[in-house]
C-alpha positions in Angstrom: -19.9 -9.8 0.9 -18.2 -6.4 0.9 -14.6 -5.2 0.5 -12.9 -3.3 3.2 -10.5 -0.5 2.1 -8.1 0.7 4.8 -5.7 3.7 4.6 -3.1 4.2 7.3 -0.9 7.3 7.6 1.8 5.7 9.8 4.1 7.5 12.2 7.1 6.2 14.0 6.8 3.7 16.8 7.4 6.3 19.5 5.0 8.8 18.0 1.7 6.9 17.4 -0.3 10.1 18.2 0.2 11.1 14.6 -1.0 7.8 13.1 -4.5 7.9 11.5 -6.4 5.0 10.1 -9.5 5.4 7.9 -11.9 2.8 6.8 -14.0 2.7 3.6 -16.3 -0.1 2.5 -17.3 -1.2 -1.0 -20.4 -3.3 -1.5 -20.8 -5.6 -4.4 -17.4 -5.0 -6.1 -16.5 -7.5 -8.7 -13.3 -9.4 -9.0 -11.2 -8.8 -12.1 -7.7 -9.8 -13.2 -4.6 -7.6 -13.1 -1.3 -7.2 -11.1 -1.7 -10.8 -10.0 -3.7 -9.9 -6.8 -7.3 -10.3 -7.9 -8.1 -6.6 -8.4 -11.6 -5.2 -8.0 -14.0 -3.2 -10.2 -15.2 -0.4 -8.0 -19.0 0.4 -7.9 -20.3 3.5 -9.5 -20.9 5.5 -6.4 -18.3 7.0 -4.0 -17.2 4.6 -1.2 -18.6 5.6 2.2 -16.3 6.4 5.1 -17.1 4.0 8.0 -14.5 4.9 10.5 -11.6 7.2 11.5 -9.1 6.3 14.2 -6.5 8.8 15.5 -3.5 8.1 17.6 -3.7 4.4 16.9 -1.1 1.8 18.0 -0.1 -1.4 16.4 -2.4 -3.7 18.4 -5.2 -1.2 18.0 -4.8 -1.4 14.2 -5.3 -5.2 14.5 -8.4 -4.7 16.7 -10.0 -2.3 14.3 -9.3 -4.6 11.3 -10.6 -7.6 13.1 -13.8 -5.8 14.1 -14.4 -4.3 10.7 -13.6 -7.4 8.7 -16.8 -9.3 9.6 -18.6 -10.5 6.4 -15.8 -9.1 4.2 -14.2 -11.2 1.5 -11.3 -8.9 0.8 -9.3 -6.4 2.8 -7.2 -3.8 0.8 -4.7 -1.9 2.9 -2.7 1.2 1.8 0.2 1.9 4.2 2.0 5.2 4.0 5.4 4.0 5.2 8.3 2.0 3.7 7.5 -1.7 4.0 11.1 -2.8 3.1 14.6 -1.5 2.8 17.6 -2.0 0.6 20.4 -4.1 1.9 23.3 -1.8 2.5 21.0 1.2 2.6 20.1 3.8 0.0 17.2 3.8 -2.5 15.2 0.7 -3.5 14.4 0.6 -7.2 10.9 1.8 -6.5 12.2 4.9 -4.6 14.4 6.2 -7.4 11.7 5.7 -10.0 9.0 7.3 -7.9 11.1 10.3 -6.9 11.7 11.0 -10.6 8.0 10.7 -11.4 6.8 12.9 -8.5 9.5 15.6 -9.1 8.3 15.8 -12.7 4.7 16.3 -11.3 5.6 19.2 -9.1 6.6 17.7 -5.8 10.0 18.1 -4.1 12.5 15.3 -4.6 12.7 14.9 -0.8 9.1 13.8 -0.8 10.6 10.3 -1.4 13.4 9.4 1.0 15.4 6.2 1.2 14.0 4.0 3.9 17.3 3.8 5.8 17.8 7.5 6.1 18.0 8.7 9.8 14.6 10.5 9.4 13.0 7.4 7.9 14.5 4.5 9.7 12.0 4.3 12.6 9.1 4.7 10.3 10.5 1.9 8.2 10.8 -0.2 11.3 7.2 0.3 12.2 6.0 -0.1 8.6 7.7 -3.5 8.3 6.3 -4.6 11.7 2.7 -3.5 11.0 2.7 -5.2 7.6 3.9 -8.4 9.3 1.2 -8.1 11.9 -1.5 -7.7 9.3 -0.3 -10.7 7.3 -0.2 -12.8 10.5 -3.7 -11.7 11.4 -5.1 -12.4 7.9 -3.5 -15.8 7.8 -5.9 -16.9 10.6 -9.0 -15.7 8.7 -11.0 -18.1 6.6 -12.1 -16.9 3.2 -10.7 -13.4 3.5 -8.0 -12.2 1.1 -5.6 -9.5 2.3 -3.7 -7.2 -0.1 -1.2 -4.7 1.2 0.3 -1.8 -0.8 2.9 0.7 0.1 1.3 4.0 -0.9 2.7 7.5 -1.3 -0.3 9.7 -0.5 1.1 12.9 -1.9 1.8 11.1 -5.1 -1.7 9.7 -5.2 -3.2 13.2 -5.0 -1.0 15.0 -7.4 -0.9 12.3 -10.0 -4.7 12.2 -9.9 -5.1 15.9 -10.5 -4.8 17.6 -7.1 -2.9 20.9 -7.2 0.8 20.3 -6.5 1.0 23.5 -4.4 -1.8 22.2 -2.1 -0.1 18.8 -1.7 3.1 20.5 -0.9 1.3 22.7 1.8 -0.7 19.8 3.2 1.0 19.9 6.6 1.2 23.7 7.1 -1.9 25.2 5.5 -5.5 24.6 6.6 -6.8 26.3 3.5 -4.8 23.8 1.3 -6.3 20.9 3.3 -9.8 22.2 2.6 -9.1 22.5 -1.1 -7.8 18.9 -1.1 -11.1 17.8 0.6 -12.9 19.5 -2.3 -10.5 17.6 -4.7 -11.6 14.3 -3.1 -15.2 15.2 -3.8 -14.4 16.0 -7.4 -12.3 12.8 -7.8 -15.3 10.9 -6.7 -14.0 7.6 -5.4 -14.1 8.2 -1.7 -16.9 10.1 0.2 -15.4 12.1 3.0 -18.2 14.7 3.1 -18.1 18.4 2.0 -15.0 20.0 3.4 -14.1 16.7 5.0 -17.1 16.9 7.3 -17.6 13.1 7.5 -13.9 12.8 8.2 -14.3 15.1 11.2 -17.5 13.6 12.5 -16.2 10.0 12.6 -14.2 8.9 15.6 -12.4 6.0 17.1 -13.9 3.5 19.5 -13.2 3.0 23.2 -10.7 0.3 22.4 -8.5 2.8 20.5 -6.0 5.0 22.2 -7.2 8.3 20.8 -10.0 10.2 19.0 -10.2 12.9 16.4 -8.8 16.4 17.1 -11.2 19.2 17.7 -10.9 21.3 14.5 -13.0 22.6 11.7 -10.4 21.3 9.2 -9.2 17.6 8.9 -5.6 17.1 9.9 -2.9 16.4 7.4 -2.6 12.9 8.8 -6.3 12.2 8.2 -6.2 13.5 4.6 -3.0 11.4 4.0 -4.7 8.4 5.4 -7.6 8.8 2.9 -5.1 9.3 0.1 -3.4 6.0 1.1 -6.8 4.3 0.9 -7.5 5.9 -2.5 -4.2 4.7 -3.9 -4.6 1.2 -2.6 -8.2 0.9 -3.9 -7.3 2.1 -7.4 -4.3 -0.2 -7.5 -6.5 -3.1 -6.5 -8.8 -2.2 -9.3 -6.0 -2.4 -11.8 -5.7 1.3 -12.5 -3.0 2.9 -10.3 -1.5 6.3 -11.4 1.9 4.8 -10.8 2.9 1.2 -9.9 6.1 -0.6 -9.0 5.5 -4.4 -8.6 6.7 -6.4 -5.7 10.2 -7.8 -5.9 10.3 -10.7 -3.3 11.9 -11.7 -1.2 13.5 -8.3 -0.3 10.5 -6.1 -1.3 7.4 -8.2 -1.0 4.8 -5.4 -1.4 4.0 -3.3 -4.5 4.5 0.4 -4.2 1.9 2.6 -5.8 0.2 6.0 -6.2 
C-alpha cells in the first residue's frame, strides 16, 4: 500500500482558475510516531509526481482524490490557505509566530496575513470548506487515514534553503521560478523533473475543469502547490521546518512549513 501526498495552492472561490493541485506517491513508507498523527518515514528516493491539475474546483478536488486514493493507506494533504480564523478577527497564535519566523528568514511580514483581512477572507472561506469536504470524503473510506496540514509554501522553501529573493519573486520572475525548480531537485524529496519539466508535462483529466498553461516555465501556483506537498510530507514524517500544533476546537489543523 502506498501513501498519497497532495499539495493544493488554493485560490478564492470565485477564482478557481488559479488553483493548482499536485499529486505525489510514496511506496513502502513506514509508520512512525510523532505529532500524534502517525507520521511516515520517507523512502530514500525522490517521490514521483503522478498528476497536476490546474483550474480545479472543490468537487474536482474530491474527484481527483477519490480516483487517486485507490490502494492507498494514508493521504497527506498540504493546503495553502487558512483553515480556521480567530473569533473577533486578527491573528491566530500560529500567524503571529510564523510571521516572526519568516521575517527573520528574509520574507516580508505581509507574507503571513490574518485570515479575516479583506484580501484573505474569501480564501479562508474556501480553505475551511475544502478541508471540511476532504474530511467528509475520508470519513466514508475504509482503512484510509487522512491528515491535513495548513502549509505556507514560501516558508517551506525558504526555511529549507531556497534563496529568499527567489521566493519573494515567485509570482513575477520566471527565472526565479526556474531556480526554485533547481532547488527542488537539490532538496531531493519531490521529483518534478529538470527545470520543472515533469510538472509541465503532467496534465489534468477530462473530469477536471482545466489543464496546464502552455509555458516553458511552471507557474507560481504549480510551484507553490509542490511546496505545499513538500511541507505536508515532511511534517507527516516528523521533521517540519516549522510547526504549530492544532488547537481544537477553533483551530483543528496544524500549521507548518
